Structures are given as structure tokens and as C-alpha cells.
C-alpha positions in Angstrom: 0.0 0.0 0.0 1.2 3.5 -0.8 1.4 5.0 2.7 0.8 8.5 1.4 -2.4 7.8 -0.5 -4.0 4.6 0.8 -3.8 3.0 -2.6 -3.1 -0.7 -2.6 -0.3 -1.3 -5.2 -0.7 -5.0 -5.1 -3.1 -7.5 -3.5 -3.2 -11.2 -3.7 -5.1 -14.2 -2.2 -4.0 -17.8 -2.5 -5.0 -20.3 -3.7 -6.4 -18.4 -6.7 -8.0 -19.3 -10.0 -7.9 -18.5 -13.7 -10.2 -15.6 -14.3 -10.5 -16.5 -18.0 -12.0 -19.9 -17.3 -13.8 -19.1 -14.0 -17.3 -19.8 -15.4 -16.3 -23.1 -16.9 -14.5 -24.1 -13.7 -17.0 -22.7 -11.3 -18.5 -26.0 -9.9 -15.0 -27.3 -9.3 -13.9 -24.1 -7.7 -16.9 -24.0 -5.3 -16.2 -27.6 -4.3 -12.5 -27.0 -3.6 -11.9 -27.3 0.2 -9.1 -24.7 -0.1 -11.8 -22.1 -1.2 -10.0 -20.3 -4.1 -13.0 -18.0 -4.6 -12.6 -16.7 -1.0 -10.6 -13.5 -1.1 -8.6 -13.8 2.1 -7.1 -10.4 1.7 -10.3 -8.6 2.5 -12.6 -11.4 3.8 -10.4 -13.5 5.9 -10.4 -12.5 9.6 -7.6 -13.7 11.7 -5.9 -13.1 15.1 -3.0 -10.7 14.4 -0.7 -12.2 17.0 2.3 -10.1 17.9 1.8 -7.7 15.0 -0.7 -6.1 17.5 2.1 -5.2 19.9 2.7 -1.7 18.4 -0.9 -0.9 19.6 0.3 -1.6 23.1 3.3 0.6 22.8 1.2 3.5 21.5 -1.4 2.9 24.2 1.2 2.6 27.0 3.4 5.6 26.2 0.7 8.1 25.1 -1.4 7.3 28.2 1.6 8.0 30.4 1.9 4.5 31.8 5.4 3.9 30.5 8.1 5.6 28.4 10.4 4.1 25.8 13.0 3.1 28.4 10.6 1.6 31.0 12.1 -1.7 32.1 10.1 -4.9 32.8 11.7 -8.1 33.8 10.7 -11.1 31.8 10.3 -14.0 34.2 9.2 -16.5 31.7 5.8 -17.5 33.1 3.4 -14.8 34.1 2.3 -16.2 37.5 0.1 -13.6 39.0 -3.0 -15.8 38.4 -1.2 -19.1 39.0 -3.6 -20.0 41.8 -6.4 -20.0 39.3 -4.4 -22.2 36.9 -3.6 -19.4 34.5 0.1 -19.0 33.7 0.7 -17.6 30.2 4.3 -17.6 29.1 6.8 -16.2 26.6 7.4 -18.4 23.6 11.1 -18.5 24.5 10.1 -19.9 27.9 7.9 -22.5 26.3 10.7 -23.6 23.9 13.7 -23.5 26.1 12.8 -22.2 29.6 14.9 -19.1 28.8 13.8 -15.4 29.3 14.5 -12.1 27.8 15.6 -10.6 31.1 15.2 -6.9 31.8 14.1 -5.1 28.6 12.5 -1.9 27.5 9.6 -1.2 25.1 11.9 -1.2 22.0 13.6 -4.4 23.0 10.2 -6.0 23.7 9.2 -5.4 20.1 12.6 -6.7 18.9 12.2 -9.9 20.9 8.4 -10.1 20.7 8.4 -10.7 24.4 4.9 -11.7 25.5 5.7 -11.2 29.2 6.4 -7.5 28.7 3.0 -6.9 27.2 1.2 -9.0 29.8 2.7 -6.8 32.5 2.1 -3.6 30.5 -1.6 -4.3 30.4 -2.1 -6.1 33.8 0.4 -4.4 36.0 1.2 -1.0 34.4 -2.5 -0.4 34.0 -3.0 0.1 30.3 -6.8 -0.4 30.3 -8.8 -2.3 27.7 -10.6 1.0 27.0 -7.2 2.6 26.1 -6.1 -0.4 24.1 -9.4 -0.5 22.2 -9.4 3.2 21.5 -5.8 3.0 20.1 -6.5 -0.1 18.0 -9.5 1.6 16.5 -7.6 4.8 15.7 -5.0 2.7 13.9 -7.7 1.1 11.7 -8.1 -2.3 13.3 -11.6 -3.7 13.3 -12.7 -0.7 11.2 -13.9 -0.6 7.5 -10.9 0.1 5.2 -13.1 1.8 2.6 -11.9 -0.6 -0.2 -14.2 -0.9 -3.2 -14.8 -4.6 -2.6 -16.9 -6.5 -0.2 -14.9 -6.8 3.0 -15.4 -8.1 6.5 -14.3 -5.8 9.3 -13.7 -8.4 12.0 -13.7 -7.2 15.6 -11.5 -6.0 18.4 -11.1 -7.8 21.7 -13.1 -5.9 24.3 -15.9 -6.6 26.8 -18.6 -5.6 24.3 -17.3 -8.0 21.7 -17.1 -10.8 24.2 -20.7 -10.3 25.3 -21.8 -10.4 21.7 -19.9 -13.7 20.9 -20.6 -15.7 24.1 -23.2 -16.5 26.7 -23.3 -16.9 30.4 -20.0 -16.9 32.4 -18.1 -17.2 29.1 -19.4 -13.7 28.2 -17.7 -12.1 31.2 -14.5 -10.1 30.9 -11.6 -11.7 32.8 -8.0 -10.6 33.5 -7.0 -13.4 31.1 -8.9 -11.7 28.3 -6.9 -8.5 28.9 -3.7 -10.4 28.9 -4.6 -12.3 25.8 -5.6 -9.1 24.0 -2.2 -7.5 24.8 -0.4 -10.0 22.5 -3.0 -9.9 19.7 -5.0 -13.0 20.8 -8.3 -13.3 22.7 -11.0 -12.0 20.4 -8.9 -9.9 18.1 -9.8 -10.7 14.5 -8.7 -8.6 11.5 -8.2 -8.9 7.8 -4.9 -8.7 6.0 -6.1 -5.4 4.4 -6.8 -4.0 7.8 -3.3 -5.0 8.9 -1.9 -3.2 5.9 -3.9 0.0 6.8 -2.6 -0.4 10.3 1.0 -0.5 9.1 0.3 2.5 6.9 -1.2 4.5 9.8 1.8 3.6 12.0 4.1 4.8 9.3 2.1 8.1 9.0 2.2 8.7 12.7 -1.6 8.4 13.1 -2.9 9.5 9.7 -5.3 6.8 8.5 -6.2 6.9 4.8 -9.1 5.3 3.0 -8.0 2.2 1.1 -9.0 2.7 -2.5 -8.2 1.0 -5.8 -9.9 3.7 -7.9 -7.7 6.0 -9.9 -10.1 7.9 -12.1 -13.4 7.6 -14.0 -13.6 8.5 -17.7 -16.4 8.7 -20.2 -17.2 5.7 -22.4 -15.3 7.2 -25.3 -12.3 8.0 -23.0 -12.4 11.6 -24.0 -13.6 13.2 -20.8 -12.3 12.8 -17.3 -15.4 12.5 -15.1 -13.7 11.9 -11.7 -10.1 11.8 -10.5 -9.8 10.1 -7.2 -7.9 11.8 -4.4 -6.5 10.4 -1.2 -8.9 10.7 1.7 -7.9 11.1 5.3 -10.4 9.0 7.3 -9.1 9.8 10.8 -6.1 11.1 12.7 -4.8 10.0 16.0 -2.2 12.0 17.9 0.9 10.0 18.3 3.7 11.7 20.2 7.2 11.9 18.8 8.5 9.7 21.6 5.9 7.1 20.8 6.6 7.2 17.1 10.4 6.9 17.7 9.9 4.1 20.1 7.8 1.7 17.9 9.7 2.7 14.8 13.1 1.9 16.4 11.7 -1.3 17.9 10.4 -2.4 14.5 13.7 -1.6 13.0 15.5 -3.8 15.6 13.2 -6.6 14.5 14.8 -6.6 11.0 18.3 -5.3 11.7 19.7 -7.0 14.8 20.7 -10.6 15.6 18.1 -10.8 18.3 15.3 -9.5 16.0 12.5 -12.0 15.0 13.0 -11.2 11.3 16.8 -10.9 11.3 17.5 -13.9 9.1 15.4 -12.4 6.3 16.5 -8.8 6.5 20.0 -8.7 8.0 22.2 -6.6 5.7 19.2 -5.4 3.6 20.1 -2.2 1.8 16.8 -0.5 2.7 16.0 0.2 6.4 12.8 -1.7 7.1 10.5 -1.3 10.2 8.8 -4.7 10.6 7.0 -6.9 13.1 6.4 -10.6 13.1 3.3 -12.3 14.5 2.6 -15.9 15.4 -1.1 -16.4 16.1 -2.6 -19.5 17.7 -5.5 -21.0 15.7 -7.2 -22.6 18.7 -7.4 -25.9 16.9 -5.5 -28.7 18.5 -2.7 -30.2 16.4 -2.9 -27.3 13.9 0.2 -25.1 13.2 0.0 -21.4 14.2 -0.8 -18.7 11.6 2.1 -16.5 10.5 1.9 -12.8 10.0 4.3 -10.0 9.1 3.8 -6.2 8.7 6.3 -3.6 7.7 6.9 -0.2 6.2 9.9 1.2 4.4 12.2 3.1 4.1 12.3 3.6 7.9 13.1 7.3 7.7 10.8 8.3 4.9 8.1 5.5 4.5 6.8 5.0 1.0 5.0 1.6 1.2 3.5 -0.7 3.8 3.0 -4.4 3.5 1.0 -7.0 5.3 1.5 -10.8 4.8 -0.7 -13.4 6.4 -0.3 -17.1 5.9 -2.6 -19.7 7.4 -0.8 -22.5 9.4 2.6 -21.1 8.4 4.0 -21.3 11.9 6.2 -18.5 13.2 5.7 -15.1 11.7 9.4 -14.8 10.8 8.8 -17.6 8.2 6.6 -15.4 6.1 8.7 -12.2 6.2 10.5 -13.4 3.0 7.3 -12.7 1.1 7.5 -9.0 2.1 11.2 -8.9 1.2 10.4 -10.1 -2.3 7.9 -7.3 -2.7 10.4 -4.8 -1.3 13.0 -6.1 -3.8 10.7 -5.4 -6.7 9.5 -2.0 -5.4 12.9 -0.5 -4.7 
């Protein structure tokens, strides 16, 4: 997406089909269990996983709960609710019983440290109202404006939970806040929304309508009837400190050995601000979904990219798709 206009420069959904023979192949396409007629880019709603963590940084700093250097010690398992049997943990703890130690907000993005964001919400007091307001301002769970049928998904908050569940399951628990902080719980967004989100981060709070339309001309091509212009849908004030924090943290993701996309972007000639996401599917025995969002160049963003692959595993494994697009663009 062009970050300065909201125009998608490329959009793809896979598996796809041959448009020239779609009518002849229609019965076969409809019966295909992989649903090639389903446009995942604008209709697939998925948990964003750790790509959501920039929401938390914006919410935390601009609400005054933390600054860019606020230190939280990663203790592996978050044991505040252990007596109730709830002990969410960092991925690095689950894989090797290691921790990220004492880290700040930028390092938490670099490492994608779940524990940092659990504590940011549950101990530092970044409320679900603040998180929800921030996510909305960044375009998540909101119509993108694209000239295609799209689903808008929904943000994880008490109202959403009441709408989706009944009885005790509809209550809002501390575990819901903790899950929300890392892009899980009831967060569900489309890849197009994730791209708008990345664009809005790049623009420091300016959210543009997503639009394919360039212009409308008369049937004989002689008269210009309408020339489309970029449309600012909303603006959210993001402080300079906040912008510098998440931008630098996202750059650490792609440029340092500890970053979760380092193997894809280490030594890349263009500075890229990126974030990986690994989203649980909630289906036993099924691989996690992989997500990656980015914008580049870091110092003067031109384009933003969102990649989402079902059952791809770790988000770092899909970052190479974004790199291929950046190769072509630059």
C-alpha cells in the first residue's frame, strides 16, 4: 500500500483461479476445500498475533503508563494468576525455559516478548478502553473503505465478548486483557486492515481510506469524469516519543541478531520497520498462523506491506514474502 495515498499497489489471495475460465471451472472451484474463490485479503479475519504489539506501545506511552525506556523483567511465566491455573508464558520460555531478562519497550518489540506486554496491560494499568481506542484509531476492526466486499472483523473488548458468548463465558476476565495484549483473545482482523494499520503507524496516526480507484472517464475515453484523491479517514495524535519508540523497535526486528526477522533482512540495503506475528489457531494439532507487517524506508516511508499465511508457523517464516515485494518496489 502507498502510505501517502492509501492505494493498494498489489493485493493477492492464494489459492487463486484462472479468471478467463472461471465460469467453466465454477463448480470445481466451489467444491475445492481450499476455497480459491474466497478473497482472504479482504474477507479472511484472523488473530493478528504479535503484530498487535505496536498498539500496546502506542497505548502505553501516550497514556503515560510507560516511556520508551521503562524496564520490565521477563520472568518466563506470568504467574500472577497461577492460583487459578492461568500461567501464560513467553514463547522462548515454552521452547527452552529461557527469558529475555530486563528489557524496555523497543527491545520488547525486537524480541516479541509476550511477558512485557502481559505486564504492560495487567500491572502497568493500560486499560482495555485505552487499548481498544488505540487499535480503532490505527484502523483495526474498522472498514478500510476498499471498493470490494470486506469483513471488518472485531476488536477484543468486553462488548465483543458479550456479543460472541453467553453466560459466564461472556464475562470479561483478566485473562482476556492479557490475551488481548499480544493480539490474541477475540482480536480478528483482515490482512487489508493489517496493511492499513502498518500504513497508519508509518504516517504517525494519519489513516487513509484504502482505494483502488484512480479515475473515472467517459465511455469514449475523451472526458475525465472523476479523479480520485487520497482521503484522510481519521487522525490519532501519536507523540514523537511514541513514534520513535515503535519505529526503532520495529527496525530492531529486522536489523539485529536478536530480532525476530533478522535472518530475512540482515544486511538489507533499505531500512525496514517490521513486526512478526505468530497467532494461535485454537485448533489442537494445527500449526499457528504466521503474520508480518512492515513499512519502508524507515526514515521516509513509501510503502507498507501485510503478509498473512494460514498455518505457516512463526511469523518470521513469512517475512521473506515481504522482502520479495520490497525487492521489486525498490
